[in-house]
TORDO-586688 format. One record per residue (C-alpha): residue in one letter; residue number from 1; x negated, y negated, z. Coordinates in Angstrom, 3 decimals, decimal comma, always signed. Each point is the difference from the previous one (the first is absolute). Layout:
residuo->A | num->NUM | xx->X | yy->Y | zz->Z
...
// end
This chain:
residuo->X | num->1 | xx->+0,132 | yy->+0,097 | zz->-0,020
residuo->X | num->2 | xx->-2,888 | yy->-2,511 | zz->+0,741
residuo->X | num->3 | xx->-1,976 | yy->+0,973 | zz->-3,082
residuo->X | num->4 | xx->+2,917 | yy->-0,854 | zz->-1,986
residuo->X | num->5 | xx->+0,524 | yy->-3,317 | zz->+1,795
residuo->X | num->6 | xx->-3,789 | yy->-0,943 | zz->-0,803
residuo->X | num->7 | xx->+0,205 | yy->+1,313 | zz->-3,504
residuo->X | num->8 | xx->+2,922 | yy->-2,218 | zz->-1,117
residuo->X | num->9 | xx->-1,763 | yy->-3,439 | zz->+0,849
residuo->X | num->10 | xx->-3,097 | yy->+1,160 | zz->-1,648
residuo->X | num->11 | xx->+1,705 | yy->+1,027 | zz->-3,160
residuo->X | num->12 | xx->+1,828 | yy->-3,274 | zz->-0,030
residuo->X | num->13 | xx->-3,395 | yy->-1,885 | zz->+0,237
residuo->X | num->14 | xx->-1,642 | yy->+2,016 | zz->-2,650
residuo->X | num->15 | xx->+2,798 | yy->-0,685 | zz->-2,368
residuo->X | num->16 | xx->+0,040 | yy->-3,931 | zz->+0,559
residuo->X | num->17 | xx->-3,817 | yy->+0,257 | zz->-0,329
residuo->X | num->18 | xx->+0,208 | yy->+1,742 | zz->-3,176
residuo->X | num->19 | xx->+2,583 | yy->-2,393 | zz->-1,235
residuo->X | num->20 | xx->-2,119 | yy->-2,828 | zz->+0,675
residuo->X | num->21 | xx->-2,964 | yy->+1,462 | zz->-1,584
residuo->X | num->22 | xx->+2,052 | yy->+0,850 | zz->-3,329
residuo->X | num->23 | xx->+0,981 | yy->-3,228 | zz->+0,101
residuo->X | num->24 | xx->-3,538 | yy->-1,408 | zz->+0,244
residuo->X | num->25 | xx->-1,279 | yy->+2,252 | zz->-2,582
residuo->X | num->26 | xx->+2,538 | yy->-0,738 | zz->-2,909
residuo->X | num->27 | xx->-0,317 | yy->-3,950 | zz->+0,935
residuo->X | num->28 | xx->-2,266 | yy->-1,024 | zz->-2,930
residuo->X | num->29 | xx->-1,033 | yy->-3,216 | zz->+1,790
residuo->X | num->30 | xx->-0,681 | yy->+0,422 | zz->+3,660
residuo->X | num->31 | xx->+0,155 | yy->-3,958 | zz->+0,653
residuo->X | num->32 | xx->+3,712 | yy->+0,198 | zz->-1,304
residuo->X | num->33 | xx->+1,223 | yy->+3,062 | zz->+2,164
residuo->X | num->34 | xx->+1,008 | yy->-2,534 | zz->+3,045
residuo->X | num->35 | xx->+1,868 | yy->-2,231 | zz->-2,172
residuo->X | num->36 | xx->+1,727 | yy->+3,134 | zz->-1,904
residuo->X | num->37 | xx->+1,029 | yy->+1,355 | zz->+3,337
residuo->X | num->38 | xx->+1,770 | yy->-3,195 | zz->+1,081
residuo->X | num->39 | xx->+1,360 | yy->-1,280 | zz->-3,219
residuo->X | num->40 | xx->+1,019 | yy->+2,574 | zz->-2,628
residuo->X | num->41 | xx->+1,161 | yy->-2,765 | zz->-2,560
residuo->X | num->42 | xx->-3,649 | yy->-0,096 | zz->-1,324
residuo->X | num->43 | xx->-0,146 | yy->+3,653 | zz->-1,135
// end
């Protein structure tokens, strides 16, 4: 039971981190990443 409770936050954490790195890798220009995340109109 305790192992399942510890595994869920770890899976969630790795999921969020993998999404972040995926967005970081597919973004051509890293300097545009913060503005792209805040303002979607310039995509």
